[in-house]
C-alpha positions as a printed NumPy array, in Angstrom:
array([[  0.   ,   0.   ,   0.   ],
       [  1.254,   3.507,  -0.796],
       [  1.569,   6.443,   1.575],
       [ -1.401,   8.26 ,   0.004],
       [ -3.584,   5.11 ,  -0.019],
       [ -3.066,   4.514,   3.702],
       [ -3.555,   8.188,   4.486],
       [ -6.822,   8.45 ,   2.554],
       [ -8.165,   5.209,   4.02 ],
       [ -7.664,   6.721,   7.48 ],
       [ -9.193,  10.035,   6.405],
       [-12.325,   8.348,   5.066],
       [-13.312,   7.253,   8.569],
       [-11.44 ,   9.757,  10.772],
       [-11.829,  13.132,   9.059],
       [-12.679,  16.028,  11.338],
       [-16.252,  17.296,  11.127],
       [-15.862,  20.889,   9.964],
       [-18.482,  23.203,   8.399],
       [-16.462,  23.656,   5.205],
       [-15.659,  19.986,   4.686],
       [-17.35 ,  18.512,   1.629],
       [-17.656,  21.939,   0.022],
       [-16.704,  22.324,  -3.611],
       [-17.852,  25.944,  -4.038],
       [-14.661,  28.009,  -4.542],
       [-16.069,  30.975,  -2.588],
       [-16.681,  28.936,   0.552],
       [-13.39 ,  27.068,   0.313],
       [-11.533,  30.35 ,  -0.201],
       [-13.286,  31.953,   2.774],
       [-12.452,  29.038,   5.062],
       [ -8.817,  28.85 ,   3.943],
       [ -8.231,  32.558,   4.49 ],
       [ -9.767,  32.361,   7.961],
       [ -7.753,  29.258,   8.858],
       [ -4.446,  31.033,   8.237],
       [ -2.89 ,  31.576,  11.694],
       [ -6.177,  30.588,  13.408],
       [ -7.431,  27.374,  15.007],
       [-10.329,  25.579,  13.306],
       [-12.533,  25.748,  16.424],
       [-12.234,  29.537,  16.457],
       [-12.95 ,  29.814,  12.737],
       [-16.24 ,  27.879,  12.864],
       [-18.298,  30.724,  14.3  ],
       [-16.746,  33.395,  12.083],
       [-17.245,  31.245,   8.987],
       [-20.955,  30.815,   9.729],
       [-21.458,  34.523,  10.456],
       [-19.666,  35.565,   7.27 ],
       [-21.782,  33.259,   5.13 ],
       [-24.931,  34.629,   6.739],
       [-23.86 ,  38.216,   6.058],
       [-22.164,  37.571,   2.698],
       [-23.482,  34.329,   1.149],
       [-21.546,  34.751,  -2.096],
       [-18.663,  36.688,  -3.573],
       [-20.947,  39.366,  -5.021],
       [-22.39 ,  40.127,  -1.579],
       [-18.917,  40.393,  -0.056],
       [-17.719,  42.615,  -2.892],
       [-20.643,  44.984,  -2.361],
       [-20.011,  45.302,   1.38 ],
       [-18.397,  48.303,   3.065],
       [-14.83 ,  47.554,   4.19 ],
       [-15.52 ,  48.81 ,   7.722],
       [-18.436,  46.376,   7.978],
       [-16.174,  43.522,   6.866],
       [-13.531,  44.498,   9.424],
       [-16.173,  44.717,  12.14 ],
       [-17.4  ,  41.198,  11.366],
       [-13.772,  40.019,  11.388],
       [-13.129,  41.646,  14.768],
       [-11.338,  39.311,  17.168],
       [-10.045,  36.963,  14.47 ],
       [ -6.754,  38.851,  14.19 ],
       [ -4.339,  39.396,  11.301],
       [ -6.669,  41.988,   9.82 ],
       [ -4.81 ,  42.278,   6.538],
       [ -6.56 ,  38.991,   5.718],
       [ -9.944,  40.717,   5.911],
       [ -8.836,  43.667,   3.795],
       [ -7.355,  41.354,   1.171],
       [-10.464,  39.161,   1.294],
       [-12.611,  42.182,   0.488],
       [-10.259,  43.402,  -2.26 ],
       [-10.125,  39.964,  -3.87 ],
       [-13.918,  39.65 ,  -3.761],
       [-14.225,  42.91 ,  -5.691],
       [-11.821,  41.638,  -8.339],
       [-13.626,  38.306,  -8.705],
       [-17.092,  39.866,  -8.736],
       [-16.025,  42.638, -11.098],
       [-13.093,  41.921, -13.417],
       [-13.586,  38.137, -13.407],
       [-17.362,  38.12 , -13.771],
       [-17.95 ,  36.264, -10.505],
       [-15.797,  33.221, -11.362],
       [-12.692,  32.298,  -9.38 ],
       [ -9.551,  31.354, -11.326],
       [ -9.504,  27.577, -11.793],
       [ -5.836,  26.996, -11.043],
       [ -3.385,  27.69 ,  -8.265],
       [ -1.386,  29.917, -10.582],
       [ -4.443,  32.046, -11.319],
       [ -5.547,  32.171,  -7.689],
       [ -2.142,  33.499,  -6.581],
       [ -2.825,  36.669,  -8.567],
       [ -5.621,  37.637,  -6.166],
       [ -4.828,  39.769,  -3.075],
       [ -4.081,  37.742,   0.028],
       [ -3.826,  34.361,  -1.685],
       [ -0.338,  32.976,  -1.255],
       [  1.077,  29.633,  -2.393],
       [ -0.503,  27.624,   0.445],
       [ -4.028,  29.028,   0.078],
       [ -3.865,  28.884,  -3.722],
       [ -2.885,  25.21 ,  -3.663],
       [ -5.472,  24.335,  -1.013],
       [ -8.31 ,  26.027,  -2.928],
       [ -7.197,  24.648,  -6.306],
       [ -6.885,  21.096,  -5.013],
       [-10.226,  21.076,  -3.153],
       [-12.356,  23.097,  -5.584],
       [-10.75 ,  22.13 ,  -8.887],
       [ -8.91 ,  18.824,  -8.137],
       [ -5.551,  20.248,  -9.173],
       [ -2.81 ,  17.93 ,  -7.792],
       [ -0.798,  20.551,  -5.901],
       [  0.309,  20.205,  -2.255],
       [ -1.149,  22.639,   0.281],
       [  1.999,  23.018,   2.324],
       [  1.351,  24.527,   5.732],
       [  2.986,  23.927,   9.101],
       [  1.029,  20.722,   9.698],
       [  1.941,  19.227,   6.336],
       [  5.574,  20.262,   6.662],
       [  5.838,  18.614,  10.08 ],
       [  4.262,  15.361,   8.891],
       [  6.329,  15.17 ,   5.714],
       [  9.591,  16.113,   7.387],
       [  9.075,  13.192,   9.771],
       [  7.965,  10.752,   7.09 ],
       [ 11.022,  11.624,   5.015],
       [ 13.401,  12.228,   7.963],
       [ 14.147,  15.502,   6.198],
       [ 17.579,  16.629,   7.375],
       [ 17.593,  20.141,   5.936],
       [ 16.333,  23.16 ,   7.862],
       [ 12.692,  23.886,   6.997],
       [ 12.572,  27.658,   6.631],
       [  9.131,  27.602,   5.004],
       [  6.807,  24.643,   4.314],
       [  7.465,  25.077,   0.592],
       [ 11.048,  23.941,   1.104],
       [  9.399,  20.503,   0.872],
       [  7.592,  21.204,  -2.4  ],
       [  9.387,  18.626,  -4.545],
       [  8.957,  15.569,  -2.272],
       [  5.479,  16.73 ,  -1.279],
       [  4.426,  16.816,  -4.935],
       [  5.852,  13.329,  -5.505],
       [  3.779,  11.887,  -2.637],
       [  0.487,  13.505,  -3.703],
       [ -2.569,  11.509,  -4.633],
       [ -3.541,  12.505,  -8.185],
       [ -7.107,  11.208,  -8.011],
       [ -8.215,  12.864,  -4.757],
       [ -5.805,  15.769,  -4.274],
       [ -8.235,  17.86 ,  -2.216],
       [ -8.987,  15.028,   0.193],
       [ -5.284,  14.175,   0.348],
       [ -4.364,  17.716,   1.39 ],
       [ -7.109,  17.82 ,   4.005],
       [ -6.087,  14.389,   5.275],
       [ -2.521,  15.587,   5.849],
       [ -3.854,  18.653,   7.661],
       [ -5.988,  16.453,   9.918],
       [ -3.136,  14.049,  10.551],
       [ -0.891,  16.918,  11.633],
       [ -3.597,  18.401,  13.835],
       [ -4.739,  15.204,  15.567],
       [ -1.949,  12.599,  15.354],
       [  1.41 ,  13.954,  14.182],
       [  1.367,  16.831,  16.656],
       [  4.398,  19.013,  17.435],
       [  5.246,  17.847,  20.962],
       [  3.289,  14.629,  21.596],
       [  2.902,  12.718,  18.333],
       [  0.701,   9.614,  18.613],
       [  3.029,   7.478,  16.519],
       [  1.485,   4.163,  17.625],
       [ -1.881,   5.295,  16.251],
       [ -0.542,   6.839,  13.039],
       [ -2.006,   5.363,   9.819],
       [  1.203,   6.088,   7.891],
       [  3.697,   4.952,  10.547],
       [  4.831,   2.172,   8.224],
       [  6.027,   4.82 ,   5.757],
       [  7.675,   7.084,   8.346],
       [ 11.452,   7.08 ,   8.645],
       [ 11.403,   9.179,  11.804],
       [  9.111,   6.611,  13.462],
       [ 11.42 ,   3.791,  12.389],
       [ 14.342,   5.658,  13.964],
       [ 12.327,   6.645,  17.086],
       [ 13.19 ,  10.239,  16.29 ],
       [  9.879,  11.972,  15.529],
       [ 10.535,  14.869,  17.915],
       [ 13.772,  15.691,  16.103],
       [ 11.829,  16.849,  13.033],
       [ 11.353,  19.273,  11.439],
       [ 14.701,  21.026,  11.764],
       [ 14.043,  24.741,  12.212],
       [ 16.003,  27.959,  12.389],
       [ 16.417,  29.479,  15.864],
       [ 13.342,  31.566,  16.762],
       [ 13.441,  35.291,  16.078],
       [ 13.473,  37.441,  19.203],
       [ 10.332,  39.564,  19.247],
       [ 10.709,  43.321,  19.611],
       [  9.237,  44.655,  22.868],
       [  7.306,  47.93 ,  22.622],
       [  5.95 ,  49.859,  25.616],
       [  2.75 ,  51.802,  25.007],
       [  0.404,  53.878,  27.129],
       [ -3.26 ,  53.626,  26.108],
       [ -5.633,  56.403,  27.13 ],
       [ -9.391,  56.317,  27.263],
       [ -9.452,  60.062,  26.617],
       [-12.744,  61.926,  26.821],
       [-13.692,  65.268,  25.355],
       [-17.037,  66.71 ,  26.475],
       [-18.088,  63.275,  27.723],
       [-17.302,  61.439,  24.482],
       [-14.445,  59.02 ,  23.868],
       [-11.68 ,  59.858,  21.404],
       [-10.777,  57.306,  18.733],
       [ -9.027,  57.34 ,  15.397],
       [ -8.664,  55.028,  12.418],
       [ -5.138,  53.639,  12.105],
       [ -3.354,  54.348,   8.811],
       [ -2.013,  51.647,   6.495],
       [  0.433,  49.225,   8.044],
       [  0.058,  47.269,  11.281],
       [ -3.686,  47.08 ,  12.098],
       [ -4.406,  49.58 ,   9.327],
       [ -8.092,  50.415,   8.874],
       [ -8.962,  49.476,  12.462],
       [ -9.737,  51.929,  15.232],
       [ -7.661,  52.705,  18.288],
       [ -7.731,  54.903,  21.375],
       [ -5.265,  57.671,  22.116],
       [ -1.84 ,  56.05 ,  22.525],
       [  1.658,  57.214,  23.366],
       [  4.812,  55.162,  22.997],
       [  6.541,  54.456,  26.291],
       [  5.543,  54.092,  29.94 ],
       [  5.332,  57.032,  32.328],
       [  5.877,  56.708,  36.069],
       [  5.261,  60.452,  36.457],
       [  1.831,  61.68 ,  35.393],
       [  3.282,  65.087,  34.534],
       [  5.578,  63.459,  31.972],
       [  2.609,  61.699,  30.353],
       [  0.638,  64.97 ,  30.183],
       [  3.651,  66.697,  28.625],
       [  3.938,  63.932,  26.003],
       [  0.255,  64.361,  25.153],
       [  0.584,  68.114,  24.908],
       [  3.496,  67.642,  22.497],
       [  1.038,  65.713,  20.302],
       [ -1.53 ,  68.504,  20.291],
       [ -3.775,  67.671,  23.232],
       [ -4.596,  70.526,  25.611],
       [ -6.05 ,  70.702,  29.1  ],
       [ -5.275,  67.048,  29.822],
       [ -6.41 ,  65.713,  33.203],
       [ -5.544,  62.17 ,  34.289],
       [ -8.471,  60.556,  36.124],
       [ -7.4  ,  57.032,  37.07 ],
       [ -4.942,  54.339,  36.005],
       [ -6.261,  51.296,  34.121],
       [ -5.069,  47.664,  34.139],
       [ -1.958,  46.658,  32.252],
       [ -2.266,  44.45 ,  29.163],
       [ -0.009,  42.673,  26.703],
       [ -0.516,  41.566,  23.124],
       [  1.836,  39.351,  21.123],
       [  2.067,  39.854,  17.363],
       [  4.168,  37.702,  15.043],
       [  7.35 ,  39.75 ,  15.502],
       [  6.299,  42.31 ,  18.108],
       [  5.001,  42.477,  21.67 ],
       [  2.952,  45.423,  22.945],
       [  3.323,  45.964,  26.688],
       [  0.539,  48.358,  27.616],
       [ -0.377,  50.514,  30.576],
       [ -3.621,  52.472,  30.623],
       [ -5.192,  55.652,  31.882],
       [ -8.636,  57.203,  31.856],
       [ -8.32 ,  60.9  ,  31.109],
       [-10.096,  63.943,  29.721],
       [ -9.001,  66.962,  27.733],
       [-10.234,  70.282,  26.375],
       [ -8.691,  70.272,  22.875],
       [ -7.775,  67.522,  20.443],
       [ -5.334,  67.298,  17.486],
       [ -6.587,  66.456,  14.005],
       [ -7.361,  62.846,  13.201],
       [ -9.39 ,  61.961,  16.295],
       [-13.159,  61.615,  16.499],
       [-15.265,  61.838,  19.667],
       [-17.823,  59.01 ,  19.79 ],
       [-20.582,  57.866,  22.111],
       [-21.219,  54.3  ,  23.289],
       [-23.439,  53.381,  20.331],
       [-20.914,  54.484,  17.707],
       [-18.058,  52.874,  19.635],
       [-19.806,  49.499,  19.605],
       [-20.053,  49.587,  15.797],
       [-16.392,  50.366,  15.105],
       [-13.856,  47.615,  14.327],
       [-11.078,  47.423,  16.938],
       [ -8.096,  45.043,  17.012],
       [ -8.018,  42.286,  19.589],
       [ -4.774,  43.869,  20.841],
       [ -6.917,  46.541,  22.51 ],
       [ -9.603,  44.189,  23.821],
       [ -8.87 ,  44.971,  27.491],
       [ -9.332,  48.711,  27.   ],
       [-12.261,  48.278,  24.616],
       [-14.093,  46.293,  27.298],
       [-13.323,  48.925,  29.934],
       [-14.524,  51.682,  27.6  ],
       [-17.797,  49.819,  27.092],
       [-18.439,  49.886,  30.845],
       [-17.875,  53.635,  31.364]])
């Protein structure tokens, strides 16, 4: 029996029950694959259902307001995915007449669709025999092959991954590898004795599963101190929309880089930014948020002021609740909702 035959036989009776499984509609497969990037399947389930209710097809998503899309995405993180999702929907609904490209090569031309997502969508929706190489697949294959080279990206394994692919059921094969990596061939506690492809695995034969994949040393994340202010003007809370870049298009509260042990120093920093008549009311809890290459270490204050620089908008509770905020500011967003 071949590697793919044993893998698919296991998948046929052990596949995870997921809302997007069994789908062949490119729109739904695309939506699920974009959401699953950097996000656990259990978390995605609810967002996937809500998106399909709000935007049942690519035309509906294309016609939506970007702020509404970001609001519905709120809490899922990596917001560039949502912006690219919306931009790609407009291209498909407009320039492409509502039809998704039928190949991985064509799909990669759309915003936000990289090699992994393109191959996953093409294999599941269009039965193109291309490997959907993500972290799960790379881990499984590096163990099966006892791959001695450093795996910088999953696509370092493209050639052997392509050779192992099932040509008849490429979509199921890719999903089977994903499931195997998620449930059996896990990073720290692989269930080798229960693995359906153990007979093909060199790492298992050598009792060396935990030695693979070989990775580069982790990058040290940059630490950034920030002070977040729930700043009020005439009883309304000040917010602004972040420009392009990190968390671009999402809203934030007044923020100053650095921590301030002396309240007078914080007021001076705010005045340098154009705020006037600043009065600190009370300190707020500390919070931390970890991005891919950056950590925000946050302290908070509730404050009020008499004059505000350009770029900020004063909002009431109702407007605040409708604005898309990043999960990085969840602690302060929840506090703001209570005041």
